[in-house]
MMTF fields as JSON, N, C-alpha, C and O atoms, coordinates in Angstrom:
{
  "mmtfVersion": "1.0.0",
  "mmtfProducer": "UNKNOWN",
  "numBonds": 427,
  "numAtoms": 428,
  "numGroups": 107,
  "numChains": 1,
  "numModels": 1,
  "chainsPerModel": [1],
  "groupsPerChain": [107],
  "chainIdList": ["A"],
  "bondAtomList": [4, 2, 8, 6, 12, 10, 16, 14, 20, 18, 24, 22, 28, 26, 32, 30, 36, 34, 40, 38, 44, 42, 48, 46, 52, 50, 56, 54, 60, 58, 64, 62, 68, 66, 72, 70, 76, 74, 80, 78, 84, 82, 88, 86, 92, 90, 96, 94, 100, 98, 104, 102, 108, 106, 112, 110, 116, 114, 120, 118, 124, 122, 128, 126, 132, 130, 136, 134, 140, 138, 144, 142, 148, 146, 152, 150, 156, 154, 160, 158, 164, 162, 168, 166, 172, 170, 176, 174, 180, 178, 184, 182, 188, 186, 192, 190, 196, 194, 200, 198, 204, 202, 208, 206, 212, 210, 216, 214, 220, 218, 224, 222, 228, 226, 232, 230, 236, 234, 240, 238, 244, 242, 248, 246, 252, 250, 256, 254, 260, 258, 264, 262, 268, 266, 272, 270, 276, 274, 280, 278, 284, 282, 288, 286, 292, 290, 296, 294, 300, 298, 304, 302, 308, 306, 312, 310, 316, 314, 320, 318, 324, 322, 328, 326, 332, 330, 336, 334, 340, 338, 344, 342, 348, 346, 352, 350, 356, 354, 360, 358, 364, 362, 368, 366, 372, 370, 376, 374, 380, 378, 384, 382, 388, 386, 392, 390, 396, 394, 400, 398, 404, 402, 408, 406, 412, 410, 416, 414, 420, 418, 424, 422],
  "bondOrderList": [1, 1, 1, 1, 1, 1, 1, 1, 1, 1, 1, 1, 1, 1, 1, 1, 1, 1, 1, 1, 1, 1, 1, 1, 1, 1, 1, 1, 1, 1, 1, 1, 1, 1, 1, 1, 1, 1, 1, 1, 1, 1, 1, 1, 1, 1, 1, 1, 1, 1, 1, 1, 1, 1, 1, 1, 1, 1, 1, 1, 1, 1, 1, 1, 1, 1, 1, 1, 1, 1, 1, 1, 1, 1, 1, 1, 1, 1, 1, 1, 1, 1, 1, 1, 1, 1, 1, 1, 1, 1, 1, 1, 1, 1, 1, 1, 1, 1, 1, 1, 1, 1, 1, 1, 1, 1],
  "groupList": [{"groupName": "MET", "atomNameList": ["N", "CA", "C", "O"], "elementList": ["N", "C", "C", "O"], "formalChargeList": [0, 0, 0, 0], "bondAtomList": [1, 0, 2, 1, 3, 2], "bondOrderList": [1, 1, 2], "singleLetterCode": "M", "chemCompType": "L-PEPTIDE LINKING"}, {"groupName": "ALA", "atomNameList": ["N", "CA", "C", "O"], "elementList": ["N", "C", "C", "O"], "formalChargeList": [0, 0, 0, 0], "bondAtomList": [1, 0, 2, 1, 3, 2], "bondOrderList": [1, 1, 2], "singleLetterCode": "A", "chemCompType": "L-PEPTIDE LINKING"}, {"groupName": "HIS", "atomNameList": ["N", "CA", "C", "O"], "elementList": ["N", "C", "C", "O"], "formalChargeList": [0, 0, 0, 0], "bondAtomList": [1, 0, 2, 1, 3, 2], "bondOrderList": [1, 1, 2], "singleLetterCode": "H", "chemCompType": "L-PEPTIDE LINKING"}, {"groupName": "ASP", "atomNameList": ["N", "CA", "C", "O"], "elementList": ["N", "C", "C", "O"], "formalChargeList": [0, 0, 0, 0], "bondAtomList": [1, 0, 2, 1, 3, 2], "bondOrderList": [1, 1, 2], "singleLetterCode": "D", "chemCompType": "L-PEPTIDE LINKING"}, {"groupName": "ILE", "atomNameList": ["N", "CA", "C", "O"], "elementList": ["N", "C", "C", "O"], "formalChargeList": [0, 0, 0, 0], "bondAtomList": [1, 0, 2, 1, 3, 2], "bondOrderList": [1, 1, 2], "singleLetterCode": "I", "chemCompType": "L-PEPTIDE LINKING"}, {"groupName": "LEU", "atomNameList": ["N", "CA", "C", "O"], "elementList": ["N", "C", "C", "O"], "formalChargeList": [0, 0, 0, 0], "bondAtomList": [1, 0, 2, 1, 3, 2], "bondOrderList": [1, 1, 2], "singleLetterCode": "L", "chemCompType": "L-PEPTIDE LINKING"}, {"groupName": "LYS", "atomNameList": ["N", "CA", "C", "O"], "elementList": ["N", "C", "C", "O"], "formalChargeList": [0, 0, 0, 0], "bondAtomList": [1, 0, 2, 1, 3, 2], "bondOrderList": [1, 1, 2], "singleLetterCode": "K", "chemCompType": "L-PEPTIDE LINKING"}, {"groupName": "GLU", "atomNameList": ["N", "CA", "C", "O"], "elementList": ["N", "C", "C", "O"], "formalChargeList": [0, 0, 0, 0], "bondAtomList": [1, 0, 2, 1, 3, 2], "bondOrderList": [1, 1, 2], "singleLetterCode": "E", "chemCompType": "L-PEPTIDE LINKING"}, {"groupName": "TYR", "atomNameList": ["N", "CA", "C", "O"], "elementList": ["N", "C", "C", "O"], "formalChargeList": [0, 0, 0, 0], "bondAtomList": [1, 0, 2, 1, 3, 2], "bondOrderList": [1, 1, 2], "singleLetterCode": "Y", "chemCompType": "L-PEPTIDE LINKING"}, {"groupName": "ASN", "atomNameList": ["N", "CA", "C", "O"], "elementList": ["N", "C", "C", "O"], "formalChargeList": [0, 0, 0, 0], "bondAtomList": [1, 0, 2, 1, 3, 2], "bondOrderList": [1, 1, 2], "singleLetterCode": "N", "chemCompType": "L-PEPTIDE LINKING"}, {"groupName": "GLY", "atomNameList": ["N", "CA", "C", "O"], "elementList": ["N", "C", "C", "O"], "formalChargeList": [0, 0, 0, 0], "bondAtomList": [1, 0, 2, 1, 3, 2], "bondOrderList": [1, 1, 2], "singleLetterCode": "G", "chemCompType": "PEPTIDE LINKING"}, {"groupName": "VAL", "atomNameList": ["N", "CA", "C", "O"], "elementList": ["N", "C", "C", "O"], "formalChargeList": [0, 0, 0, 0], "bondAtomList": [1, 0, 2, 1, 3, 2], "bondOrderList": [1, 1, 2], "singleLetterCode": "V", "chemCompType": "L-PEPTIDE LINKING"}, {"groupName": "GLN", "atomNameList": ["N", "CA", "C", "O"], "elementList": ["N", "C", "C", "O"], "formalChargeList": [0, 0, 0, 0], "bondAtomList": [1, 0, 2, 1, 3, 2], "bondOrderList": [1, 1, 2], "singleLetterCode": "Q", "chemCompType": "L-PEPTIDE LINKING"}, {"groupName": "CYS", "atomNameList": ["N", "CA", "C", "O"], "elementList": ["N", "C", "C", "O"], "formalChargeList": [0, 0, 0, 0], "bondAtomList": [1, 0, 2, 1, 3, 2], "bondOrderList": [1, 1, 2], "singleLetterCode": "C", "chemCompType": "L-PEPTIDE LINKING"}, {"groupName": "ARG", "atomNameList": ["N", "CA", "C", "O"], "elementList": ["N", "C", "C", "O"], "formalChargeList": [0, 0, 0, 0], "bondAtomList": [1, 0, 2, 1, 3, 2], "bondOrderList": [1, 1, 2], "singleLetterCode": "R", "chemCompType": "L-PEPTIDE LINKING"}, {"groupName": "SER", "atomNameList": ["N", "CA", "C", "O"], "elementList": ["N", "C", "C", "O"], "formalChargeList": [0, 0, 0, 0], "bondAtomList": [1, 0, 2, 1, 3, 2], "bondOrderList": [1, 1, 2], "singleLetterCode": "S", "chemCompType": "L-PEPTIDE LINKING"}, {"groupName": "PHE", "atomNameList": ["N", "CA", "C", "O"], "elementList": ["N", "C", "C", "O"], "formalChargeList": [0, 0, 0, 0], "bondAtomList": [1, 0, 2, 1, 3, 2], "bondOrderList": [1, 1, 2], "singleLetterCode": "F", "chemCompType": "L-PEPTIDE LINKING"}, {"groupName": "PRO", "atomNameList": ["N", "CA", "C", "O"], "elementList": ["N", "C", "C", "O"], "formalChargeList": [0, 0, 0, 0], "bondAtomList": [1, 0, 2, 1, 3, 2], "bondOrderList": [1, 1, 2], "singleLetterCode": "P", "chemCompType": "L-PEPTIDE LINKING"}, {"groupName": "THR", "atomNameList": ["N", "CA", "C", "O"], "elementList": ["N", "C", "C", "O"], "formalChargeList": [0, 0, 0, 0], "bondAtomList": [1, 0, 2, 1, 3, 2], "bondOrderList": [1, 1, 2], "singleLetterCode": "T", "chemCompType": "L-PEPTIDE LINKING"}],
  "groupTypeList": [0, 1, 2, 3, 4, 5, 6, 7, 8, 9, 8, 3, 10, 7, 6, 4, 11, 5, 11, 12, 1, 13, 4, 6, 9, 2, 14, 10, 15, 11, 13, 5, 7, 6, 14, 15, 4, 7, 7, 5, 13, 11, 1, 3, 1, 3, 1, 4, 15, 2, 16, 3, 15, 11, 17, 10, 5, 5, 8, 5, 1, 8, 11, 18, 6, 10, 0, 7, 4, 7, 1, 10, 6, 7, 16, 11, 6, 9, 6, 5, 6, 14, 15, 16, 12, 6, 5, 15, 11, 7, 15, 18, 14, 8, 8, 6, 3, 6, 8, 3, 6, 11, 0, 7, 11, 5, 10],
  "groupIdList": [1, 2, 3, 4, 5, 6, 7, 8, 9, 10, 11, 12, 13, 14, 15, 16, 17, 18, 19, 20, 21, 22, 23, 24, 25, 26, 27, 28, 29, 30, 31, 32, 33, 34, 35, 36, 37, 38, 39, 40, 41, 42, 43, 44, 45, 46, 47, 48, 49, 50, 51, 52, 53, 54, 55, 56, 57, 58, 59, 60, 61, 62, 63, 64, 65, 66, 67, 68, 69, 70, 71, 72, 73, 74, 75, 76, 77, 78, 79, 80, 81, 82, 83, 84, 85, 86, 87, 88, 89, 90, 91, 92, 93, 94, 95, 96, 97, 98, 99, 100, 101, 102, 103, 104, 105, 106, 107],
  "secStructList": [7, 2, 2, 2, 2, 2, 2, 2, 6, 6, 7, 7, 2, 2, 2, 2, 2, 2, 2, 2, 2, 2, 2, 2, 6, 1, 7, 6, 6, 1, 7, 7, 7, 7, 7, 1, 2, 2, 2, 2, 2, 2, 2, 2, 2, 2, 2, 2, 4, 4, 4, 4, 7, 2, 2, 2, 2, 2, 2, 2, 2, 2, 6, 1, 1, 7, 7, 7, 2, 2, 2, 2, 2, 2, 2, 2, 2, 2, 2, 2, 2, 2, 2, 2, 2, 6, 1, 7, 2, 2, 2, 2, 2, 2, 6, 2, 2, 2, 2, 2, 2, 2, 2, 2, 2, 2, 7],
  "xCoordList": [-34.909, -34.55, -35.45, -35.299, -36.37, -38.091, -38.672, -39.316, -38.421, -39.633, -38.846, -39.512, -37.656, -36.751, -36.728, -36.789, -36.622, -36.643, -38.18, -38.423, -38.937, -40.456, -40.936, -41.792, -40.503, -40.706, -40.176, -40.958, -39.003, -38.474, -39.496, -39.874, -39.976, -41.153, -42.401, -43.292, -42.61, -44.147, -44.984, -46.188, -44.461, -45.469, -46.535, -46.211, -47.786, -48.425, -47.937, -47.411, -48.217, -47.745, -48.077, -47.198, -49.662, -50.255, -49.286, -48.774, -49.262, -48.739, -47.078, -46.751, -46.521, -45.052, -44.917, -43.882, -46.018, -46.242, -46.488, -46.003, -47.37, -47.522, -46.224, -45.718, -45.648, -44.427, -43.349, -42.729, -43.084, -42.496, -42.549, -41.587, -44.112, -44.214, -44.092, -43.796, -44.375, -44.273, -42.536, -42.049, -41.712, -40.243, -39.961, -39.228, -40.296, -40.193, -40.75, -40.319, -41.69, -42.48, -42.371, -43.163, -41.389, -41.747, -40.738, -41.147, -39.514, -38.927, -39.779, -40.498, -39.474, -40.083, -39.381, -39.845, -38.124, -37.356, -38.008, -37.792, -38.63, -39.387, -40.641, -41.432, -41.024, -42.198, -42.948, -43.352, -43.184, -44.499, -45.676, -45.74, -46.641, -48.019, -48.259, -47.757, -48.864, -49.184, -50.574, -51.632, -50.422, -51.763, -52.663, -53.866, -51.775, -52.272, -51.959, -51.12, -52.869, -52.522, -51.522, -51.035, -50.989, -50.0, -48.813, -47.977, -48.591, -47.288, -47.729, -46.732, -48.925, -48.635, -48.71, -48.597, -48.878, -48.29, -47.017, -46.482, -45.905, -44.701, -44.022, -43.149, -44.362, -43.69, -43.878, -42.954, -45.274, -45.284, -44.144, -43.421, -44.255, -43.357, -41.894, -41.333, -41.415, -40.237, -39.952, -38.882, -40.947, -40.778, -40.705, -39.821, -41.825, -42.024, -40.608, -40.337, -39.821, -38.839, -37.737, -36.844, -37.783, -36.694, -36.96, -36.026, -38.321, -38.645, -38.527, -38.725, -38.053, -37.365, -36.08, -35.539, -35.508, -33.948, -33.076, -31.999, -33.637, -33.088, -31.387, -30.442, -31.303, -29.857, -28.946, -27.779, -29.491, -28.358, -28.751, -27.726, -29.729, -29.579, -28.374, -27.564, -28.334, -27.202, -25.956, -24.891, -26.036, -24.445, -23.944, -22.773, -24.961, -24.635, -24.254, -23.111, -25.179, -24.462, -23.108, -22.341, -22.898, -21.667, -20.553, -19.443, -20.597, -19.969, -19.242, -18.233, -20.596, -19.658, -20.025, -19.858, -20.388, -20.2, -19.431, -18.924, -19.309, -18.357, -18.966, -18.232, -20.241, -20.747, -20.403, -20.029, -20.597, -20.332, -22.173, -23.138, -21.933, -23.025, -24.652, -25.641, -24.237, -25.615, -26.053, -27.095, -24.614, -25.108, -25.825, -26.64, -25.35, -25.711, -27.15, -27.978, -27.315, -29.021, -29.809, -30.582, -29.715, -30.397, -30.376, -31.471, -29.353, -29.336, -30.441, -31.235, -30.666, -31.577, -33.06, -34.145, -32.91, -34.423, -35.029, -36.21, -33.879, -34.76, -34.917, -35.859, -34.154, -34.753, -35.923, -36.767, -36.303, -37.406, -38.531, -39.547, -38.468, -39.476, -39.778, -40.816, -38.613, -39.242, -39.792, -40.813, -39.352, -40.124, -41.448, -42.299, -41.677, -43.218, -43.972, -45.068, -43.533, -44.281, -44.697, -45.802, -43.802, -44.263, -45.131, -45.245, -45.755, -46.635, -47.781, -47.987, -48.635, -50.233, -50.951, -50.511, -51.912, -52.965, -53.343, -53.368, -53.59, -53.739, -52.45, -52.463, -51.709, -49.934, -49.777, -49.542, -49.776, -49.514, -50.228, -49.75, -51.606, -52.245, -51.865, -51.876, -51.556, -51.409, -49.668, -49.411, -48.806, -47.657, -47.061, -45.896, -48.469, -47.866, -47.259, -46.081, -47.922, -47.569, -46.024, -45.119, -46.012, -44.293, -43.381, -42.383, -43.849, -43.004, -42.749, -41.608, -43.933, -43.517, -42.604, -42.025, -42.596, -41.772, -40.44, -39.73, -40.084, -38.884, -38.682, -38.066, -38.813, -38.562, -38.276, -37.334, -39.085, -38.905, -37.612, -36.697, -37.359, -36.101, -35.197, -34.264, -34.947, -33.924, -33.449, -32.441, -34.736, -34.827, -34.59, -34.602],
  "yCoordList": [72.751, 72.92, 73.143, 73.979, 72.452, 72.676, 73.742, 74.696, 73.502, 75.128, 76.599, 77.416, 76.799, 77.655, 78.069, 79.194, 76.859, 76.562, 77.089, 78.052, 76.288, 76.653, 78.153, 78.749, 78.566, 79.963, 80.789, 81.719, 80.906, 81.763, 81.843, 82.901, 80.517, 80.364, 81.061, 81.142, 81.562, 81.845, 80.566, 80.652, 79.37, 78.695, 79.042, 79.861, 78.465, 78.717, 77.71, 76.61, 78.305, 77.852, 76.398, 75.548, 76.06, 74.79, 73.505, 72.534, 73.861, 73.389, 72.751, 71.593, 73.753, 74.031, 72.773, 72.138, 72.617, 71.567, 70.068, 69.049, 70.168, 68.915, 68.523, 67.624, 69.005, 68.894, 68.367, 67.359, 68.814, 68.734, 67.159, 66.427, 66.878, 65.624, 64.579, 63.432, 65.035, 63.85, 63.649, 62.544, 64.812, 64.101, 63.357, 62.368, 63.611, 63.052, 61.481, 60.514, 61.564, 60.195, 59.218, 58.322, 59.556, 58.736, 57.47, 56.373, 57.506, 56.064, 55.007, 55.169, 54.0, 53.005, 52.151, 51.218, 52.852, 52.785, 53.676, 53.243, 54.622, 55.312, 54.82, 54.907, 54.136, 53.986, 54.757, 54.659, 55.738, 57.061, 56.562, 55.854, 57.095, 56.739, 58.021, 59.125, 57.846, 58.651, 59.263, 58.64, 60.612, 61.47, 61.706, 61.948, 61.588, 62.519, 61.249, 60.349, 61.536, 60.856, 60.862, 59.934, 62.061, 62.733, 61.886, 61.47, 61.559, 61.433, 59.707, 59.063, 58.991, 57.693, 57.48, 56.328, 58.386, 57.975, 58.317, 57.593, 59.227, 59.281, 58.286, 57.872, 57.625, 56.404, 55.217, 54.415, 55.027, 54.303, 54.056, 53.078, 55.327, 55.858, 55.315, 54.393, 55.625, 55.462, 53.836, 53.273, 53.354, 51.674, 51.084, 50.4, 51.606, 51.006, 51.172, 50.442, 52.448, 52.775, 51.571, 51.415, 50.704, 49.667, 48.554, 47.818, 48.288, 47.509, 47.658, 46.796, 49.298, 49.67, 50.086, 50.772, 49.428, 49.832, 48.329, 48.339, 47.269, 46.133, 46.27, 46.099, 46.514, 46.832, 47.746, 47.53, 48.368, 49.55, 48.615, 48.254, 48.301, 47.172, 46.085, 45.814, 45.632, 44.355, 45.173, 44.669, 46.387, 46.983, 47.551, 47.683, 47.795, 48.352, 47.022, 47.01, 45.354, 44.474, 43.886, 43.49, 43.862, 43.29, 44.186, 43.701, 45.414, 46.518, 47.195, 46.97, 48.187, 48.628, 47.794, 48.553, 46.691, 46.064, 45.049, 44.607, 44.572, 43.795, 42.21, 41.23, 42.172, 40.521, 39.409, 39.634, 38.342, 37.164, 37.135, 37.577, 36.237, 35.908, 35.807, 36.477, 34.975, 34.085, 35.436, 36.092, 35.588, 36.661, 38.282, 38.95, 38.557, 39.661, 39.689, 40.579, 38.302, 37.947, 38.216, 39.173, 37.454, 37.596, 38.886, 39.381, 39.819, 41.204, 41.865, 42.56, 41.839, 42.258, 41.525, 42.1, 40.521, 40.133, 40.593, 40.874, 40.611, 40.83, 42.384, 42.896, 43.146, 44.603, 44.723, 45.365, 44.174, 44.042, 43.661, 44.037, 42.736, 42.01, 43.204, 43.857, 43.323, 44.742, 45.717, 46.202, 46.317, 47.317, 47.156, 47.991, 45.86, 45.314, 45.273, 45.833, 44.741, 44.508, 46.456, 46.799, 47.208, 48.393, 49.278, 50.474, 48.777, 49.135, 49.568, 49.089, 50.378, 50.184, 49.301, 48.927, 48.887, 48.067, 48.28, 47.177, 49.12, 49.5, 49.286, 48.502, 49.573, 49.573, 48.317, 47.718, 47.664, 46.001, 45.101, 44.077, 45.705, 44.845, 45.286, 44.548, 46.556, 46.936, 46.137, 45.803, 46.065, 45.797, 44.384, 44.073, 43.471, 42.047, 41.707, 41.353, 41.75, 41.042, 41.393, 40.648, 42.406, 43.015, 42.361, 41.679, 42.653, 42.023, 40.666, 40.246, 39.758, 38.292, 37.68, 36.595, 38.743, 38.611, 38.616, 37.61, 39.773, 40.433, 39.3, 38.527, 38.694, 37.924, 36.578, 35.965, 35.841, 34.697, 35.062, 34.258, 36.011, 36.617, 36.537, 36.271, 36.664, 36.756, 34.852, 34.16, 34.741, 32.95, 32.827, 31.722],
  "zCoordList": [-11.86, -13.103, -14.063, -14.954, -13.936, -14.865, -14.213, -14.649, -13.363, -12.863, -13.429, -14.065, -13.19, -13.911, -15.237, -15.734, -15.764, -17.457, -18.027, -18.755, -17.537, -17.518, -17.05, -17.703, -16.209, -15.755, -16.617, -16.814, -17.354, -18.34, -19.408, -19.911, -19.765, -21.052, -20.606, -21.45, -19.463, -19.118, -18.952, -19.195, -18.556, -18.356, -17.242, -16.382, -17.212, -16.088, -14.967, -15.132, -13.889, -12.457, -12.3, -12.158, -12.334, -12.525, -13.246, -12.69, -14.503, -15.717, -14.789, -14.529, -14.57, -13.862, -12.624, -12.421, -11.983, -11.064, -11.571, -11.08, -12.686, -13.459, -13.772, -13.102, -14.606, -15.455, -14.272, -14.61, -13.148, -12.142, -11.443, -11.208, -11.179, -10.881, -11.82, -11.484, -13.345, -14.028, -14.023, -14.261, -13.733, -14.001, -12.727, -12.774, -12.004, -10.361, -10.356, -9.728, -11.139, -11.0, -12.35, -12.646, -12.96, -14.54, -14.202, -14.583, -13.553, -13.436, -12.581, -11.596, -13.233, -12.237, -10.885, -10.23, -10.77, -9.86, -8.82, -7.688, -8.841, -8.161, -8.047, -8.986, -6.656, -6.346, -5.705, -4.546, -6.673, -6.317, -7.021, -8.026, -6.261, -6.879, -8.281, -8.07, -9.369, -10.209, -10.088, -10.173, -9.872, -9.554, -10.732, -10.636, -12.193, -12.948, -14.147, -14.101, -15.097, -16.394, -16.905, -17.551, -16.665, -17.569, -16.865, -17.668, -15.512, -14.912, -15.364, -15.691, -15.415, -15.793, -17.196, -17.618, -17.942, -19.486, -19.423, -20.263, -18.758, -18.866, -18.593, -19.356, -17.236, -16.395, -17.302, -17.439, -18.067, -19.043, -20.198, -20.389, -20.911, -22.222, -21.356, -21.948, -20.44, -20.089, -19.968, -20.199, -19.628, -19.172, -21.161, -21.679, -21.762, -22.937, -24.063, -25.017, -23.539, -24.579, -24.284, -25.118, -23.092, -23.373, -24.195, -24.511, -24.658, -25.806, -27.215, -28.071, -27.422, -28.545, -28.64, -29.507, -27.318, -27.355, -27.013, -26.416, -27.423, -27.11, -27.615, -26.846, -28.648, -29.352, -28.083, -27.758, -27.747, -26.925, -25.406, -24.828, -24.888, -23.624, -23.91, -23.024, -24.896, -25.321, -25.34, -24.982, -25.732, -25.977, -24.435, -24.078, -23.764, -22.363, -21.866, -21.409, -21.799, -21.282, -21.57, -20.693, -22.719, -23.205, -23.478, -23.261, -23.915, -24.316, -22.59, -21.921, -22.464, -21.558, -20.039, -19.085, -19.726, -18.61, -18.506, -17.475, -19.818, -20.223, -19.98, -19.856, -19.944, -19.343, -20.49, -21.641, -19.957, -20.94, -21.183, -20.56, -22.634, -23.408, -22.196, -21.899, -21.99, -20.96, -20.043, -20.044, -19.137, -18.123, -18.695, -18.059, -19.794, -20.452, -20.894, -20.7, -21.659, -21.718, -20.74, -20.771, -19.817, -18.272, -18.196, -18.465, -17.868, -17.432, -18.453, -17.819, -19.659, -20.661, -20.414, -20.506, -20.175, -19.982, -18.528, -18.324, -17.481, -16.217, -16.389, -15.783, -17.101, -17.051, -17.652, -17.027, -18.967, -19.4, -19.14, -19.724, -18.079, -16.947, -16.03, -15.932, -15.385, -14.187, -14.992, -14.505, -16.41, -17.12, -17.27, -16.965, -17.837, -18.37, -16.765, -16.717, -15.656, -14.781, -14.35, -13.931, -14.534, -13.841, -14.893, -14.625, -16.08, -16.719, -16.13, -15.015, -16.574, -16.257, -16.914, -18.001, -16.541, -16.663, -18.197, -18.742, -18.919, -20.319, -20.833, -21.783, -20.63, -21.602, -21.271, -22.32, -20.479, -20.074, -21.112, -21.599, -21.414, -22.487, -24.019, -25.004, -23.972, -25.351, -26.059, -27.216, -24.834, -25.144, -24.712, -24.465, -24.696, -24.201, -25.3, -25.252, -26.433, -27.819, -28.086, -28.463, -27.854, -28.406, -27.082, -27.313, -25.651, -25.095, -25.064, -24.873, -25.274, -26.019, -26.811, -26.76, -27.668, -28.834, -28.317, -28.299, -27.883, -27.665, -26.757, -27.491, -25.598, -24.71, -25.351, -24.848, -26.648, -27.134, -27.961, -27.783, -28.753, -29.073, -28.609, -29.367, -27.484, -26.353, -25.969, -25.829, -25.948, -25.529, -23.917, -23.374]
}
């Protein structure tokens, strides 16, 4: 889809390939090597977004999934742990303090 959309806007072919790689490799659940700084940035941004979406993750656990209090809390903590472990070295250093504070609040 990205190829077709970007082609309509006359994007350069090399940029289209780069955008496609970013889309393909951005999720932490996809364990593919990040071959460009753009891919790394998009993948990190995806993981980092979870630290700014804690209320949404809690909603997912308690309302959408109907989890009990402790199970929901563990679900969110585990999601954040996995996201933090998938960050690049640079982003890990930068977001360590925020990660620690969020985890402290969740207990």
